[in-house]
C-alpha positions as CSV (number, residue, x, y, z in Angstrom):
1,M,34.1,-0.5,-29.3
2,S,33.1,-2.7,-26.4
3,C,29.4,-3.3,-25.7
4,A,27.7,-4.7,-22.6
5,K,24.3,-6.2,-21.8
6,A,22.1,-3.6,-20.1
7,G,21.1,-5.5,-17.0
8,R,18.0,-7.7,-17.5
9,S,16.7,-5.9,-20.6
10,G,18.8,-8.0,-22.9
11,K,19.7,-5.0,-25.1
12,R,23.4,-4.4,-25.8
13,T,24.3,-0.8,-25.2
14,V,27.6,1.2,-25.4
15,S,28.9,2.2,-22.0
16,L,29.1,5.9,-21.0
17,F,32.8,5.7,-20.8
18,W,33.2,4.6,-24.4
19,R,30.7,7.1,-25.6
20,I,32.6,10.1,-24.0
21,F,36.0,8.6,-24.9
22,S,35.0,8.0,-28.6
23,L,33.7,11.6,-28.9
24,N,36.8,13.1,-27.4
25,A,39.1,10.8,-29.4
26,A,37.3,11.9,-32.6
27,G,37.8,15.5,-31.7
28,L,41.5,15.0,-31.0
29,V,42.0,12.9,-34.1
30,V,40.4,15.6,-36.3
31,A,42.5,18.3,-34.6
32,T,45.7,16.3,-35.1
33,A,44.9,15.7,-38.7
34,L,44.3,19.4,-39.3
35,L,47.6,20.2,-37.6
36,L,49.5,17.7,-39.8
37,G,47.7,18.7,-42.9
38,P,47.9,21.8,-45.0
39,V,45.8,23.8,-42.6
40,T,47.8,26.3,-40.6
41,V,47.1,28.9,-37.9
42,S,48.7,32.3,-38.4
43,T,50.1,34.7,-35.8
44,P,48.1,36.7,-35.2
45,V,45.1,34.4,-35.9
46,L,43.2,35.4,-39.0
47,P,39.4,35.8,-38.8
48,H,38.6,32.8,-40.9
49,E,41.0,30.6,-38.9
50,A,39.4,31.8,-35.7
51,L,36.0,30.9,-37.1
52,I,37.2,27.4,-38.0
53,L,38.6,26.9,-34.5
54,L,35.6,28.3,-32.7
55,T,33.3,26.1,-34.9
56,G,35.3,23.0,-34.0
57,L,35.2,23.9,-30.3
58,L,31.4,24.4,-30.4
59,V,30.9,21.1,-32.2
60,L,33.0,19.2,-29.6
61,L,31.2,20.9,-26.7
62,A,27.8,20.1,-28.2
63,G,28.7,16.5,-28.7
64,N,29.9,16.2,-25.2
65,A,26.7,17.8,-23.9
66,V,24.5,15.4,-26.0
67,V,26.4,12.3,-24.8
68,L,26.3,13.4,-21.2
69,R,22.6,14.2,-21.5
70,L,21.8,10.8,-22.9
71,G,23.9,9.1,-20.4
72,L,22.6,10.9,-17.3
73,T,18.8,10.9,-18.2
74,P,18.3,7.3,-17.0
75,L,20.0,8.2,-13.7
76,K,17.6,11.1,-13.2
77,R,14.7,8.8,-13.8
78,L,16.2,6.4,-11.3
79,G,16.6,9.2,-8.8
80,R,12.9,10.2,-9.2
81,A,11.8,6.5,-8.8
82,M,13.9,6.1,-5.7
83,A,12.5,9.3,-4.2
84,T,8.9,8.2,-4.7
85,A,9.3,4.5,-3.9
86,D,6.9,3.1,-1.4
87,L,7.0,-0.6,-0.4
88,L,3.3,-0.4,0.6
89,R,2.4,0.8,-2.9
90,P,4.0,-1.4,-5.5
91,G,4.3,0.4,-8.7
92,A,6.0,0.3,-12.1
93,R,9.8,-0.1,-12.0
94,P,12.1,2.3,-13.8
95,T,12.9,1.2,-17.3
96,V,16.2,-0.5,-17.7
97,A,17.7,1.7,-20.5
98,G,20.7,4.0,-21.2
99,P,24.4,3.3,-21.1
100,A,25.6,0.0,-19.7
101,E,26.6,1.4,-16.3
102,A,23.2,3.2,-15.9
103,A,21.2,0.2,-17.1
104,E,23.1,-2.1,-14.7
105,L,22.5,0.3,-11.8
106,I,18.7,0.5,-12.7
107,A,18.5,-3.3,-13.0
108,T,20.2,-3.7,-9.6
109,Y,17.9,-1.2,-8.0
110,N,14.8,-3.0,-9.4
111,T,16.2,-6.3,-8.0
112,M,16.8,-4.8,-4.7
113,L,13.3,-3.3,-4.6
114,D,11.8,-6.7,-5.4
115,R,13.8,-8.3,-2.7
116,L,12.8,-5.6,-0.1
117,Q,9.1,-6.0,-1.0
118,A,9.3,-9.8,-0.7
119,E,11.1,-9.5,2.7
120,R,8.6,-6.9,3.9
121,A,5.6,-9.0,2.8
122,A,7.0,-12.0,4.5
123,G,7.7,-10.1,7.7
124,A,4.3,-8.5,7.6
125,A,2.7,-11.9,7.1
126,R,4.5,-13.3,10.2
127,A,3.5,-10.2,12.2
128,L,-0.1,-10.2,11.2
129,H,-0.4,-14.0,11.8
130,A,1.0,-13.5,15.3
131,Q,-1.4,-10.6,15.8
132,E,-4.4,-12.8,14.8
133,R,-3.2,-15.5,17.2
134,E,-3.0,-12.9,20.0
135,R,-6.4,-11.5,19.1
136,H,-7.8,-15.0,19.4
137,R,-6.1,-15.6,22.7
138,I,-7.4,-12.3,24.2
139,A,-10.9,-12.8,22.8
140,R,-11.0,-16.3,24.4
141,E,-9.8,-15.0,27.7
142,L,-12.3,-12.1,27.6
143,H,-15.1,-14.5,26.8
144,D,-14.1,-17.3,29.2
145,E,-12.6,-15.4,32.1
146,V,-14.0,-11.9,32.2
147,G,-17.3,-12.9,30.7
148,Q,-18.0,-15.7,33.1
149,T,-16.9,-13.5,36.0
150,L,-19.4,-10.8,35.1
151,T,-22.1,-13.4,34.5
152,A,-21.5,-14.7,38.0
153,V,-21.6,-11.2,39.4
154,L,-25.0,-10.6,37.6
155,L,-26.4,-13.8,39.2
156,Q,-25.2,-12.8,42.6
157,L,-26.7,-9.3,42.2
158,K,-30.0,-10.8,41.2
159,R,-30.0,-12.9,44.5
160,V,-29.0,-9.8,46.5
161,A,-31.7,-7.7,44.8
162,D,-34.4,-10.0,46.1
163,R,-33.2,-9.5,49.7
164,V,-32.1,-5.9,50.0
165,P,-34.3,-3.3,51.6
166,A,-36.6,-1.4,49.3
167,D,-34.6,1.9,49.6
168,L,-31.5,0.1,48.2
169,R,-33.2,-1.8,45.5
170,D,-32.8,1.0,42.9
171,E,-29.1,1.2,43.5
172,V,-28.7,-2.6,43.1
173,T,-30.8,-2.4,39.9
174,L,-28.4,0.3,38.5
175,T,-25.5,-1.9,39.4
176,Q,-27.1,-4.8,37.6
177,E,-27.6,-2.7,34.5
178,A,-24.0,-1.4,34.5
179,T,-22.7,-4.9,34.9
180,R,-24.9,-6.2,32.1
181,A,-23.7,-3.3,29.9
182,G,-20.1,-4.1,30.7
183,L,-20.8,-7.8,29.8
184,D,-22.3,-6.8,26.5
185,E,-19.3,-4.6,25.7
186,I,-16.9,-7.4,26.6
187,R,-18.8,-9.7,24.2
188,R,-18.8,-7.1,21.5
189,I,-15.0,-6.6,21.8
190,A,-14.4,-10.3,21.8
191,R,-16.5,-10.6,18.6
192,R,-14.4,-7.9,16.9
193,L,-11.1,-9.5,18.1
194,R,-12.2,-13.0,16.8
195,P,-14.8,-13.0,14.0
196,G,-16.5,-16.2,15.0
197,V,-19.2,-15.6,12.4
198,L,-16.6,-15.6,9.7
199,E,-15.4,-19.0,10.7
200,E,-18.8,-20.5,11.2
201,L,-21.1,-18.9,8.6
202,G,-18.7,-17.6,5.9
203,L,-17.6,-14.2,4.5
204,A,-20.9,-13.0,3.2
205,S,-22.7,-13.5,6.5
206,A,-19.8,-12.0,8.4
207,L,-19.8,-8.8,6.3
208,R,-23.6,-8.5,6.7
209,S,-23.2,-8.9,10.5
210,L,-20.4,-6.4,10.5
211,A,-22.7,-3.8,8.7
212,T,-25.4,-4.4,11.3
213,E,-23.0,-4.1,14.2
214,F,-21.7,-0.7,13.0
215,T,-25.2,0.6,12.4
216,H,-26.1,2.7,15.4
217,H,-27.5,6.1,16.3
218,G,-26.3,8.6,13.7
219,L,-24.8,6.1,11.2
220,T,-26.6,3.8,8.8
221,V,-24.5,1.1,7.1
222,R,-26.0,-0.3,3.9
223,H,-24.6,-3.5,2.6
224,H,-24.6,-5.3,-0.7
225,V,-23.0,-8.7,-0.4
226,P,-24.2,-11.4,-2.9
227,G,-24.1,-15.0,-2.0
228,D,-22.6,-16.2,-5.3
229,L,-19.0,-15.3,-4.4
230,P,-16.1,-17.3,-5.9
231,P,-14.2,-19.8,-3.7
232,L,-11.8,-17.9,-1.4
233,T,-9.1,-19.1,0.8
234,P,-9.4,-18.4,4.6
235,E,-6.5,-15.9,4.3
236,I,-8.3,-13.9,1.6
237,E,-11.6,-14.0,3.6
238,L,-9.8,-12.7,6.7
239,V,-8.1,-9.9,4.9
240,L,-11.4,-8.8,3.3
241,Y,-13.2,-8.9,6.6
242,R,-10.4,-7.0,8.4
243,V,-10.2,-4.3,5.7
244,A,-14.0,-3.8,5.9
245,Q,-13.9,-3.7,9.7
246,E,-11.0,-1.1,9.7
247,G,-12.8,1.0,7.1
248,L,-16.0,1.1,9.0
249,T,-14.0,1.8,12.2
250,N,-12.4,4.8,10.6
251,T,-15.8,6.0,9.4
252,V,-17.1,6.0,12.9
253,R,-14.1,7.6,14.5
254,H,-13.0,10.2,12.0
255,S,-15.4,10.9,9.2
256,G,-18.5,12.3,10.9
257,A,-20.6,10.5,8.3
258,D,-24.2,9.5,8.7
259,R,-24.2,6.9,5.9
260,A,-21.8,4.3,4.8
261,D,-21.9,1.6,2.1
262,L,-20.3,-1.8,2.3
263,S,-20.3,-3.9,-0.9
264,L,-18.5,-7.0,-2.1
265,R,-18.9,-8.0,-5.7
266,R,-17.6,-10.6,-8.1
267,L,-15.5,-9.5,-11.0
268,P,-14.3,-11.4,-14.1
269,D,-10.8,-11.2,-12.8
270,G,-11.4,-11.5,-9.0
271,V,-13.5,-9.8,-6.3
272,E,-13.7,-6.3,-5.1
273,L,-14.6,-4.9,-1.7
274,V,-15.7,-1.2,-1.4
275,V,-16.3,0.7,1.8
276,A,-17.6,4.3,1.1
277,D,-19.1,7.0,3.3
278,N,-20.4,10.6,3.0
279,G,-18.2,12.1,5.6
280,T,-15.6,14.8,5.5
281,G,-13.0,12.8,3.7
282,I,-9.3,12.4,4.4
283,G,-8.2,15.6,2.6
284,D,-4.5,16.3,2.9
285,A,-4.1,14.4,6.2
286,P,-1.3,11.8,6.2
287,E,-2.4,8.2,6.3
288,G,-2.6,6.7,9.8
289,T,-1.9,3.3,11.1
290,G,-5.3,2.0,10.1
291,I,-4.8,2.6,6.4
292,S,-1.2,1.4,6.6
293,G,-2.4,-1.8,8.2
294,M,-4.9,-2.3,5.4
295,R,-2.1,-1.8,2.9
296,E,0.0,-4.4,4.7
297,R,-2.8,-6.9,4.6
298,A,-3.5,-6.2,0.9
299,L,0.2,-7.0,0.1
300,L,-0.1,-10.4,1.8
301,I,-2.7,-11.6,-0.8
302,G,-1.4,-9.6,-3.8
303,A,-4.4,-7.3,-3.8
304,A,-4.5,-3.6,-4.8
305,L,-5.9,-1.1,-2.2
306,T,-6.9,2.4,-3.1
307,V,-8.1,5.2,-0.8
308,V,-9.7,8.0,-2.8
309,P,-12.5,10.6,-2.3
310,G,-15.9,9.0,-2.5
311,P,-18.8,9.9,-4.8
312,D,-20.5,11.7,-1.9
313,A,-17.5,13.8,-0.9
314,G,-16.5,11.3,1.7
315,T,-13.9,8.5,1.5
316,E,-13.9,5.4,-0.6
317,I,-11.7,2.4,0.2
318,R,-11.5,-0.1,-2.6
319,L,-9.7,-3.5,-2.3
320,R,-9.4,-5.6,-5.5
321,V,-8.3,-9.2,-5.2
322,P,-7.2,-10.7,-8.4
323,A,-8.5,-14.1,-9.4
324,A,-5.1,-15.6,-9.4
325,T,-5.1,-15.3,-5.6
326,G,-8.7,-15.6,-5.0
327,G,-9.4,-19.2,-5.5
328,H,-8.4,-22.3,-3.5
């Protein structure tokens, strides 16, 4: 009986073909031996002869059922794994087991999934890097072009305000305030597009500044970011910052929370970022583009991202970066 290696498992298993063929051959050999031997079948068939034939048929059917069950079970497991596979949530691969054909198919599927995840991660890395470059360009243009233009408008309005009649001075003042508010908003958008504090002062200061920025009327963001963080690459720091930023943005837009917590702590096997709020939670709502973007970023650095109900009935986003990718 021929044997084949079951994919990458290294175990030699009998193919499904040979299992079924051997069982059928055994049944036919036994039947032929009985016909050539002293056993006979009368006409009409006697009760004990019918019992012997029926017993042989049941044994053959049961053997076929067992062989098919054992052979098709790995394929059922593969079908369930394929139905639940998600490239944004790398999970355990189906076990390479069963007959040689099924084991080879499962091993091929696992190889294909690994290749797809690698290609998706590479594509996402290129897209996110291009996105960051575009963010920097837009932030620079907002700061240099629009910001300087609004600053010039403010200066011009100040000169006009000194010379306008008294009855128009209030209107000019309102225009100045609106222009100043627009300039502040432009600067705030530019800071979000390009986290200059991250580049200049480091991750800890950037996260503290982010918590302060999101603290406004109706929402209090508490932060716990120690200063003794392990060395992190610029890519890791940017992913941590962007995930925290997106998590707080989702809190402001969708949760209805009045309190949020931002923490980054050192672990024996890496670092962990947690963004939690006491809002309404995500419930059964499908994940939006914000969470999908966070998962894409997590894949780039080999981190694990989980989005679960928080301790205060809100939402908790947890990003764990292993030590293998955390250092320089």
